[in-house]
Structures are given as C-alpha cells and as structure tokens.
C-alpha positions as CSV (number, residue, x, y, z in Angstrom):
1,M,-12.0,30.1,79.3
2,K,-8.3,29.4,78.8
3,P,-6.6,30.9,75.7
4,E,-5.4,28.5,73.1
5,V,-2.2,28.8,71.2
6,I,-3.1,28.8,67.5
7,E,0.3,29.5,66.0
8,K,3.8,30.0,67.2
9,R,6.0,32.3,65.1
10,P,8.5,35.1,65.8
11,M,7.2,38.6,65.7
12,S,9.2,41.8,65.0
13,I,8.9,44.7,67.4
14,V,6.9,46.5,64.7
15,E,4.4,43.7,64.6
16,V,4.1,43.7,68.4
17,K,3.5,47.5,68.2
18,D,0.7,46.9,65.6
19,A,-0.9,44.1,67.7
20,L,-0.9,46.2,70.8
21,K,-2.5,49.0,68.9
22,K,-5.3,46.6,67.8
23,M,-5.7,45.3,71.4
24,K,-5.9,48.9,72.8
25,K,-8.6,49.8,70.2
26,R,-10.6,46.6,71.0
27,D,-10.3,46.7,74.8
28,E,-10.1,50.6,75.1
29,E,-7.1,50.2,77.5
30,L,-4.2,47.9,78.1
31,N,-3.2,46.0,81.3
32,F,0.0,47.0,83.1
33,R,2.3,44.6,81.2
34,A,0.9,45.5,77.8
35,A,1.1,49.2,78.6
36,R,4.8,48.9,79.6
37,T,5.4,46.8,76.5
38,E,3.7,49.5,74.4
39,E,6.0,52.2,75.9
40,Y,9.0,50.1,75.0
41,V,8.0,49.3,71.4
42,N,7.1,52.9,70.7
43,A,10.6,53.9,71.8
44,V,12.4,51.1,69.9
45,A,10.5,50.4,66.7
46,K,12.4,51.9,63.7
47,L,10.2,50.9,60.8
48,K,6.6,51.3,59.7
49,P,4.7,48.0,59.6
50,K,4.5,48.0,55.8
51,D,8.2,48.5,55.5
52,A,9.0,45.8,58.1
53,K,6.9,43.2,56.3
54,E,8.5,44.1,53.0
55,L,12.0,43.8,54.5
56,V,11.2,40.5,56.1
57,K,9.9,39.2,52.7
58,K,13.0,40.4,50.9
59,L,15.3,38.8,53.4
60,E,13.4,35.5,53.2
61,D,13.6,35.7,49.4
62,L,17.4,35.7,49.6
63,N,17.1,32.0,50.6
64,I,20.2,32.1,52.8
65,P,21.0,28.7,54.3
66,R,20.2,28.2,58.0
67,L,18.8,31.8,58.3
68,K,15.6,31.0,60.3
69,P,12.6,33.4,60.6
70,E,13.6,34.3,64.2
71,Y,17.0,35.5,63.0
72,I,15.4,37.5,60.3
73,Q,13.0,39.1,62.8
74,K,15.9,40.0,65.1
75,I,17.8,41.6,62.1
76,V,14.7,43.7,61.3
77,D,14.3,44.7,65.0
78,I,17.9,45.8,65.4
79,M,18.4,47.2,61.9
80,P,22.2,47.0,61.9
81,V,23.8,50.1,60.3
82,S,26.8,48.3,58.8
83,E,28.0,44.8,57.8
84,K,30.1,44.8,61.0
85,H,27.0,45.4,63.1
86,L,25.1,42.7,61.2
87,K,27.9,40.3,62.0
88,V,27.7,41.1,65.7
89,V,23.9,40.5,65.6
90,L,24.4,37.1,63.9
91,Q,27.1,36.1,66.4
92,G,24.4,35.9,69.1
93,Y,23.2,32.7,67.4
94,T,24.8,29.4,66.6
95,L,24.8,30.3,63.0
96,S,27.5,30.9,60.4
97,V,26.7,33.1,57.5
98,S,29.3,33.6,54.8
99,G,30.7,37.0,54.1
100,E,29.0,37.0,50.7
101,N,25.6,36.3,52.3
102,Q,26.2,39.0,54.9
103,K,26.8,41.4,52.1
104,K,23.5,40.3,50.4
105,I,21.6,40.8,53.7
106,F,23.1,44.2,54.4
107,G,22.5,45.2,50.8
108,V,18.7,44.7,51.4
109,I,18.8,46.4,54.8
110,K,20.6,49.5,53.8
111,N,17.6,50.4,51.5
112,Y,15.5,50.8,54.7
113,L,18.0,52.8,56.8
C-alpha cells in the first residue's frame, strides 16, 4: 500500500515534534530518520504546541501582504529576538515587508519570548 498525500502545508518544528510524539505512541518506536528528527526537534523547539498555534494565528490575523504561511512558520520556528533578527529571517525569501509591518510582527512575537 502506497501512502497518499492528503494535504500539503508547512509545519512548524513544534507541530513536527507533536506529530512524532503521536507516531511514537502509535508505533511504540520510531525508525532511524524519525528518531534523528525527534532528537533535533527536541533540541530546537522553543514553544509549546498551544503557544505555537496561537502565535501562528495571531501572525495570520495581521493580514500582512505577501506573508505566506511558510514564512509565518519559519518565523515561529526561529523566534527572532529583535526586529533586526526578524529582518534577517525575512531576507531569506523574495519578500519585502515594510518596516511598519515588521514592527507589527515583532510586537506579536515578543509576547512569546
């Protein structure tokens, strides 16, 4: 039986951590790649799943033009500690976000730092 892709959407590291936890509970152990991924997400994840979902929702609610879900997920994964760091994160994409919108984004993020 070949797995079928049902939905394609970006996942934050916190969501991956949660999904791996469910897989581990279901299958009792993880394969090599999943186990290595679990080690990584445990070391890197900075938020609780509830907080990550809440932050993503708040960032989406800002309705910033051209800010796609994958960019929002990357912001949540990295959790920039200043507006300057946020700017560096966004420079990795072909995206221009005004200084005013960057301040809005960071205003939401700093509540979770």
